[in-house]
C-alpha positions in Angstrom: 0.0 0.0 0.0 1.4 3.4 -1.0 2.3 5.9 1.8 0.4 9.2 1.6 1.9 12.3 3.3 -0.4 14.7 5.1 -0.8 18.3 4.0 1.6 20.7 5.5 -0.7 23.1 7.3 0.1 26.3 9.2 -0.5 25.7 12.9 -0.8 29.3 13.8 -3.0 32.3 12.8 -1.9 35.6 11.5 -3.5 38.4 13.5 -3.6 42.0 12.3 -0.6 43.7 14.0 0.7 46.7 12.2 3.8 46.9 14.4 4.8 43.3 13.7 3.4 42.7 10.2 2.2 45.7 8.3 2.3 44.1 4.9 -1.5 43.8 4.4 -2.0 47.4 5.5 0.8 48.6 3.2 -0.7 46.6 0.3 -4.0 48.5 0.7 -2.1 51.8 0.8 -0.2 50.8 -2.3 -3.4 49.8 -4.1 -4.9 53.2 -3.3 -1.7 55.1 -4.2 -1.7 53.3 -7.6 -5.5 53.8 -8.0 -5.9 50.0 -8.5 -9.6 49.2 -8.9 -11.7 46.5 -10.7 -8.5 44.4 -10.8 -7.8 40.7 -10.1 -5.6 40.2 -7.1 -3.9 37.0 -5.8 -3.0 37.1 -2.1 -0.7 34.6 -0.5 -1.7 34.4 3.2 -5.0 35.7 4.3 -4.5 36.2 8.0 -7.4 35.5 10.4 -8.4 39.2 9.9 -9.0 38.8 6.1 -8.3 42.5 5.8 -7.2 42.4 2.2 -10.4 40.7 1.1 -12.7 42.8 3.1 -11.1 46.2 2.2 -10.9 45.4 -1.5 -14.6 44.6 -1.6 -15.3 48.3 -0.8 -17.1 50.2 -3.5 -14.1 52.5 -3.9 -11.9 49.6 -4.9 -14.0 46.6 -6.1 -10.9 44.5 -6.7 -11.6 40.7 -6.9 -9.3 38.9 -4.5 -8.4 35.3 -4.5 -6.6 34.4 -1.2 -5.0 31.2 0.0 -4.3 30.0 3.5 -3.0 26.8 5.0 -4.3 27.7 8.4 -7.4 25.9 9.6 -8.3 28.8 11.9 -7.9 31.4 9.2 -10.1 29.5 6.8 -12.7 29.0 9.5 -12.7 32.8 10.1 -13.3 33.2 6.3 -16.3 30.9 6.4 -17.8 32.9 9.2 -17.0 36.1 7.4 -18.8 35.2 4.2 -21.8 33.9 6.0 -22.1 37.2 7.8 -21.0 39.4 4.9 -22.1 38.0 1.5 -21.3 41.4 0.1 -17.6 40.7 0.8 -17.9 37.2 -0.7 -18.8 38.6 -4.1 -15.3 40.1 -4.3 -13.3 37.9 -2.1 -12.7 34.1 -2.3 -10.3 32.4 0.0 -9.3 28.8 -0.5 -7.7 26.4 2.0 -4.7 24.5 0.9 -1.0 24.3 0.3 -0.1 27.1 -2.1 2.8 24.9 -3.3 0.3 22.6 -4.9 -1.6 25.3 -6.8 -2.5 24.3 -10.4 -2.1 27.1 -12.9 -4.8 25.6 -15.2 -7.3 26.7 -12.5 -6.0 30.2 -12.2 -7.1 33.3 -14.1 -4.8 36.2 -15.1 -4.0 38.6 -12.3 -3.2 42.3 -12.2 -1.6 42.1 -8.7 0.1 39.1 -7.0 1.4 39.1 -3.5 4.1 36.7 -2.5 4.6 38.1 1.0 5.3 34.7 2.6 7.5 33.2 -0.1 10.2 30.9 1.5 8.6 31.1 5.0 6.7 27.9 5.2 7.9 25.4 2.7 9.7 22.4 4.2 10.6 18.8 3.6 6.9 18.0 4.4 6.0 19.7 1.1 8.7 17.6 -0.7 7.0 14.5 0.5 4.0 15.1 -1.8 5.8 16.7 -4.7 4.9 20.4 -4.1 6.3 23.2 -6.1 9.5 24.9 -4.9 9.5 28.6 -4.0 11.1 29.5 -7.3 8.6 27.3 -9.3 5.7 29.0 -7.4 7.0 32.5 -8.0 7.5 31.6 -11.7 4.0 30.0 -12.0 2.3 33.1 -10.5 4.3 35.4 -12.7 3.1 33.6 -15.7 -0.5 34.2 -14.4 0.2 37.9 -14.1 -0.8 40.2 -16.9 1.8 42.3 -18.7 2.1 45.5 -16.8 0.8 43.8 -13.6 2.6 43.8 -10.3 4.2 41.1 -8.1 4.8 42.3 -4.5 7.0 40.8 -1.8 7.2 41.8 1.9 10.8 43.0 2.7 10.4 42.4 6.5 9.1 38.8 6.2 10.8 36.2 8.4 12.3 34.8 5.1 14.2 38.1 4.5 15.2 38.4 8.1 16.9 34.9 8.3 20.7 35.0 8.0 20.7 32.2 5.5 18.0 33.9 3.5 17.0 31.6 0.6 14.5 34.2 -0.5 17.2 36.4 -1.9 18.6 33.5 -4.0 15.1 32.7 -5.2 14.4 36.3 -6.2 17.7 36.6 -8.0 16.9 33.5 -10.1 13.3 34.6 -10.6 14.3 38.1 -11.7 16.8 36.7 -14.1 14.4 34.1 -15.6 11.1 36.0 -15.7 10.3 39.1 -17.6 10.0 41.5 -14.7 11.5 44.8 -13.6 11.9 46.3 -10.2 9.4 49.2 -9.8 9.2 51.8 -7.0 9.1 50.0 -3.7 6.4 51.1 -1.2 7.0 51.2 2.5 7.8 47.5 3.5 6.8 46.2 0.1 9.2 45.2 -2.7 7.4 45.9 -6.0 8.0 44.4 -9.4 6.2 45.0 -12.7 5.8 42.3 -15.4 7.1 43.6 -18.7 
């Protein structure tokens, strides 16, 4: 009988804490500074607060957000949110799962992609079931980004703060192999544009 590995889930939740992790707040500020509206947004890591989905559903933005979380608690909070606020659900869909198993055949084209948590959670547990690498994931989501669209990273993520930061190596390879250019960074966000 074949051995099946369990899904690598995130055992914690991501609370909204501007002092510790302002990336979602800075994303919303960047969206407003760029006048992004009626756009398709892919968001890696929803947080239990689901701020990006809720705020993009506002009439002043009306961006359609597809978020992904590997946290059972964050997904449970999403289920409660959309039951209470179907107006948000029209513009915000979150899925539960391992982003490293995402299938590009199921994805639309995006105007904005956030990869705030790249290189933070992938482990040997993901290898056990053939998940994408961080570079493969970044490349896949870049292919799903429209020309002129933006791919954003969080400069203060735990991946960037580690001394052995693999994320810098991944970004160097990604930048070399994908048709992207560094745009004007915004607060804690590293911003690229797809050419």
